[in-house]
C-alpha positions in Angstrom: 0.0 0.0 0.0 1.4 3.4 -1.0 -0.7 5.5 1.4 -1.0 5.3 5.1 -3.4 6.9 7.6 -1.4 9.2 9.9 -4.2 10.5 12.1 -7.8 11.6 12.5 -8.2 15.2 13.9 -11.0 17.3 15.3 -13.2 14.3 15.9 -16.9 15.0 16.4 -17.0 18.3 14.6 -18.2 17.9 11.0 -16.9 21.2 9.8 -13.4 20.7 11.2 -12.7 17.0 11.3 -10.3 15.3 8.9 -8.2 12.3 8.1 -4.5 12.9 7.5 -2.8 10.5 5.1 0.9 10.2 4.1 2.0 9.2 0.6 4.7 6.5 1.1 5.3 5.8 -2.6 4.4 7.6 -5.9 0.8 6.5 -6.8 -2.5 7.6 -8.2 -5.2 8.3 -5.6 -7.9 6.7 -7.8 -6.8 3.3 -6.5 -7.7 4.2 -2.9 -10.8 4.5 -0.9 -11.4 5.4 2.8 -14.3 4.2 4.9 -15.5 4.4 8.5 -16.7 1.4 10.5 -16.7 0.2 14.1 -15.4 -2.8 16.0 -17.3 -5.9 16.9 -17.9 -7.0 20.5 -14.8 -9.2 20.2 -12.6 -6.3 19.0 -12.4 -7.1 15.3 -13.2 -4.7 12.5 -17.0 -4.7 11.7 -18.2 -5.7 8.3 -20.5 -2.6 8.1 -19.1 0.3 6.2 -21.0 3.5 7.0 -19.4 6.0 4.7 -17.0 5.5 1.8 -14.9 8.1 -0.1 -13.2 7.0 -3.3 -10.5 9.4 -4.2 -10.5 10.9 -7.7 -7.7 10.4 -10.1 -4.6 12.4 -9.0 -0.9 11.5 -9.2 0.8 12.1 -5.9 4.5 11.8 -4.9 6.2 10.1 -2.0 6.4 12.5 0.9 3.3 14.5 0.0 0.2 14.4 2.2 -3.5 13.9 1.6 -6.2 15.4 3.8 -9.8 14.2 3.6 -12.2 16.6 5.4 -15.6 15.5 6.4 -17.5 18.6 5.5 -18.1 20.4 2.2 -15.6 22.4 0.2 -13.6 22.4 -3.0 -10.9 19.9 -3.7 -7.4 21.4 -4.2 -3.9 21.5 -3.0 -1.6 23.8 -1.1 2.0 24.0 0.0 2.8 24.2 3.8 5.3 26.7 5.1 8.0 24.0 5.2 7.4 23.2 1.5 5.2 20.0 1.8 2.5 19.5 -0.8 -0.9 18.7 0.7 -3.8 17.4 -1.5 -7.1 18.4 0.1 -10.4 16.5 -0.5 -13.9 17.0 0.9 -16.4 14.2 1.7 -19.3 16.7 1.6 -21.1 15.2 4.7 -23.3 17.3 7.0 -22.6 15.4 10.2 -19.4 14.1 11.8 -18.0 10.7 10.9 -15.5 10.3 13.7 -17.8 10.8 16.6 -17.5 7.7 18.7 -14.6 6.1 20.6 -15.3 2.8 18.7 -14.9 4.2 15.2 -12.3 2.9 12.9 -10.9 4.3 9.7 -10.2 1.7 7.0 -8.0 2.5 4.0 -8.5 0.3 0.9 -6.2 -0.1 -2.1 -8.4 -0.9 -5.0 -6.5 -2.6 -7.8 -9.4 -3.3 -10.1 -13.2 -3.0 -10.2 -16.2 -3.9 -12.2 -19.5 -2.0 -12.2 -23.1 -3.0 -13.2 -26.2 -0.8 -13.3 -28.7 -2.0 -10.8 
C-alpha cells in the first residue's frame, strides 16, 4: 500500500474533522478509498461500512500528504510553510463521521473493479 493513515483530527465536529494520510510511494489516488466502520464486540473490524470516499484520479508523490475533510468544500492542494504539498479533499457530509470512541478508519487499495447498473 502506497498510502497510510497518519491521524484523525478534530473528531466529532463535521466542519473541522479530517483524516490525514501520508504518501509513502508515488501513486494515483484513484486506486484508494477510505471508509469508516466500528469494531465488533470481540474487538475485530466490523463488516458494516457506514461512509466511503473513493479518491478521484490524481498523481501524488512520495512525501506528499492527503487530507480528507468530512464537511463540504472544494478539492485542491496547497504547500505548507515547510514546503510540503498537501492534497485536500472534501467528503461533503453534513454530520461528523469520527464521533465515537469505537470508530475505525479503513483505507482500501483498489486494484481493479467492475460495475453494473442496478
